[in-house]
C-alpha distance (Angstrom), angle and dihedral (degrees) to the residues before:
residue distance angle dihedral
M1 . . .
S2 3.79 . .
L3 3.76 123.1 .
R4 3.81 90.8 -119.6
G5 3.80 90.9 66.2
L6 3.79 95.5 57.7
V7 3.76 127.4 90.7
V8 3.77 103.4 -134.5
A9 3.76 97.2 -177.2
A10 3.83 97.7 64.9
T11 3.83 106.9 -29.9
V12 3.79 91.5 -110.4
V13 3.78 116.1 139.4
A14 3.77 106.2 -141.8
A15 3.78 138.6 128.0
L16 3.79 132.8 -123.3
V17 3.77 92.6 -122.7
L18 3.78 132.7 130.7
A19 3.78 118.5 -113.8
R20 3.77 139.8 143.3
P21 3.81 112.6 -76.5
A22 3.78 116.6 -96.2
P23 3.82 117.1 -106.8
A24 3.79 113.4 -82.6
D25 3.81 90.8 -118.0
G26 3.81 94.7 49.6
L27 3.79 129.2 98.9
E28 3.78 120.7 -83.9
P29 3.83 127.8 -140.5
E30 3.80 111.0 -83.5
P31 3.82 106.9 -123.1
G32 3.81 97.6 -172.6
V33 3.78 137.9 86.8
F34 3.80 90.6 -88.2
A35 3.81 90.8 69.7
S36 3.80 96.7 79.0
E37 3.78 133.0 64.5
Y38 3.79 87.1 -137.1
A39 3.78 128.6 62.5
P40 3.82 113.8 -127.3
D41 3.79 107.8 -86.4
P42 3.83 121.3 -129.1
V43 3.82 94.0 -107.5
S44 3.81 91.9 53.2
L45 3.80 90.8 49.4
A46 3.81 90.4 48.7
L47 3.80 90.1 48.6
R48 3.77 90.8 51.4
E49 3.80 91.8 50.2
A50 3.81 93.8 46.6
L51 3.81 95.4 49.1
L52 3.80 103.8 28.2
G53 3.79 106.0 20.9
G54 3.77 122.2 122.2
H55 3.81 98.2 34.9
A56 3.79 118.4 75.1
Y57 3.82 98.7 178.6
R58 3.79 103.0 54.4
Q59 3.79 121.1 168.9
C60 3.80 129.3 -162.1
Q61 3.79 89.8 11.6
F62 3.80 119.9 -176.9
L63 3.80 119.7 179.7
V64 3.80 112.8 -176.6
E65 3.81 128.1 -161.8
P66 3.82 110.6 -169.3
S67 3.79 118.9 -165.7
L68 3.80 97.2 -123.1
R69 3.79 104.7 17.3
A70 3.78 137.3 66.0
P71 3.83 116.6 -83.7
Y72 3.79 120.1 -106.7
A73 3.79 139.6 -177.4
V74 3.78 142.5 -160.8
Y75 3.79 131.6 -169.4
L76 3.80 145.1 152.6
V77 3.79 126.8 -103.8
R78 3.79 108.9 -161.9
E79 3.79 119.3 -132.0
P80 3.84 125.1 -145.9
Q81 3.82 90.9 -113.4
G82 3.82 91.2 61.0
G83 3.77 100.1 -100.9
A84 3.79 126.6 97.3
T85 3.76 145.2 -136.2
V86 3.80 112.6 -122.8
V87 3.81 109.1 -141.6
S88 3.81 117.9 -159.2
R89 3.80 120.2 -174.2
T90 3.80 130.4 179.7
L91 3.78 125.9 -177.6
D92 3.79 118.5 -118.9
A93 3.81 100.8 -94.8
Q94 3.79 96.5 -146.6
R95 3.79 94.4 51.0
W96 3.80 91.8 45.9
S97 3.80 91.9 49.8
R98 3.80 92.0 50.4
L99 3.81 91.3 49.0
E100 3.81 92.3 49.2
Q101 3.79 91.5 48.9
A102 3.80 91.0 49.6
R103 3.80 91.4 49.4
N104 3.79 91.7 50.7
R105 3.80 91.3 49.9
A106 3.80 90.8 50.8
L107 3.81 93.5 52.5
K108 3.79 116.9 105.4
P109 3.81 127.6 -174.7
E110 3.79 92.0 -120.3
V111 3.83 94.6 44.9
F112 3.79 112.5 56.6
P113 2.95 128.1 -179.5
L114 3.78 104.2 24.5
D115 3.78 113.4 -99.0
P116 3.83 115.7 -109.0
A117 3.81 93.7 -113.5
T118 3.81 91.2 58.1
E119 3.79 92.4 48.4
R120 3.80 92.6 48.6
A121 3.80 89.7 51.4
L122 3.80 91.1 51.0
L123 3.79 91.2 49.3
K124 3.79 89.9 55.7
R125 3.81 88.6 55.9
F126 3.81 94.8 42.2
P127 3.83 109.5 26.0
L128 3.78 115.5 -170.5
I129 3.80 115.2 -111.9
A130 3.79 124.3 -178.1
Q131 3.78 130.9 -158.3
T132 3.81 111.6 -134.1
R133 3.79 131.2 -152.3
Q134 3.79 126.5 178.9
A135 3.78 135.9 -165.7
P136 3.82 132.3 -179.5
L137 3.81 119.1 -118.9
D138 3.80 123.4 -160.6
A139 3.81 122.3 -117.0
D140 3.82 97.4 -108.1
S141 3.81 93.5 51.3
T142 3.79 90.8 44.7
A143 3.80 91.0 53.5
V144 3.82 91.7 51.4
L145 3.79 92.8 51.1
A146 3.80 95.9 42.4
A147 3.80 91.9 52.2
L148 3.80 91.7 48.4
C149 3.80 94.4 49.2
R150 3.78 91.3 48.4
D151 3.80 93.6 48.8
V152 3.82 95.0 47.1
L153 3.79 94.8 47.1
L154 3.80 92.5 46.6
Q155 3.81 85.3 66.1
V156 3.80 95.4 57.5
R157 3.81 110.5 130.4
Y158 3.75 134.5 167.5
P159 3.82 110.7 -98.1
R160 3.80 117.0 -112.0
K161 3.79 89.5 -133.0
S162 3.77 124.9 24.5
E163 3.78 125.6 -152.8
D164 3.79 125.2 -155.7
M165 3.80 110.8 -123.7
L166 3.78 115.7 176.4
D167 3.79 96.6 173.0
G168 3.76 133.6 49.4
V169 3.79 131.3 57.6
A170 3.80 121.7 -47.2
Y171 3.80 119.1 -148.6
H172 3.80 122.5 -162.5
A173 3.79 113.6 -166.4
G174 3.79 128.5 -169.7
H175 3.77 141.7 167.0
W176 3.79 131.6 -173.6
T177 3.79 118.2 -135.4
R178 3.77 128.4 179.3
D179 3.80 94.3 -85.8
R180 3.81 108.2 20.5
F181 3.78 147.8 13.4
L182 3.80 110.5 -110.5
S183 3.79 117.3 -151.4
G184 3.79 144.2 172.9
T185 3.77 141.2 161.1
T186 3.78 140.9 -148.9
R187 3.80 136.9 175.9
S188 3.82 124.3 -137.9
P189 3.83 94.0 -29.5
D190 3.78 123.0 -163.4
A191 3.77 110.3 -89.7
D192 3.81 92.5 -126.3
S193 3.81 94.3 50.8
L194 3.79 124.5 95.6
A195 3.80 89.3 -112.1
G196 3.80 90.7 51.1
A197 3.79 93.0 48.8
Y198 3.79 91.5 46.8
V199 3.80 96.4 50.8
A200 3.81 88.3 46.6
T201 3.81 86.1 59.0
G202 3.79 88.3 52.6
L203 3.79 91.0 52.1
A204 3.80 89.2 50.0
L205 3.80 88.7 52.3
K206 3.80 90.2 54.9
A207 3.80 91.3 46.4
F208 3.81 88.2 54.8
A209 3.80 93.1 51.0
D210 3.82 93.4 45.4
A211 3.81 96.0 45.6
P212 3.82 121.5 104.3
Q213 3.78 115.2 -106.3
A214 3.80 93.4 -100.3
L215 3.82 92.2 58.9
R216 3.80 100.8 40.0
E217 3.79 96.9 92.5
A218 3.80 91.3 54.4
R219 3.81 91.0 45.5
K220 3.81 89.7 50.3
D221 3.79 91.3 53.2
E222 3.81 90.1 51.7
L223 3.81 90.4 47.8
L224 3.80 94.5 50.6
D225 3.80 91.6 45.3
R226 3.81 90.2 55.9
A227 3.79 91.8 45.0
R228 3.80 93.5 52.0
R229 3.81 91.8 48.6
V230 3.81 90.6 53.3
A231 3.81 90.5 46.3
H232 3.81 89.4 52.0
R233 3.81 90.2 54.3
L234 3.78 89.9 57.1
T235 3.82 90.6 58.7
E236 3.79 95.8 51.2
P237 3.82 115.5 114.4
N238 3.81 118.5 -95.5
R239 3.77 93.4 17.7
């Protein structure tokens, strides 16, 4: 099984789509490791640790797996005063490329996916290392983003019809609330869809964290503008 097919955030297979809420007495999506027919592979666990490790209560989390580039992530860590630290992490591109090449060479038609022992051995040769940037975010902006992420992810539903997409960019979203970790995923969504608008907000969040100090205020304005437009979509009738 390829890394692109796994949901790193919480291994729940869901879509960022709008639908009517499920009945109160119906089943809910299973967000744990029992939800998948596959156990998390060693590379996925290493990816999770490299990009998300160290912070258990992440908010507005976006973990992105491009087809031809190194994965990266961004999320909020709330501060006691009400604001947040925006954490942006990107895997070392050279190390990731060498690991991917080694995994492809190790693949055999009769052995798919790679067995865990092989992947652990490759990770010892090519350990994943991420570069980290951080930026402070004021309390008012943090509140706007946290509310948006909660509201979008509360609308995660299983799609009625799934489509296999092996290429494109995979986005894994998550958000910690007081009693649970909300999560959802999408792959190369249409730009005019809710999923597309939401992941664009995530990319704007990363651009804010990665920007030099002189450009952060402008990046924050762009981020909040995107967030408010997505929030407005959620209030439209018949959504």
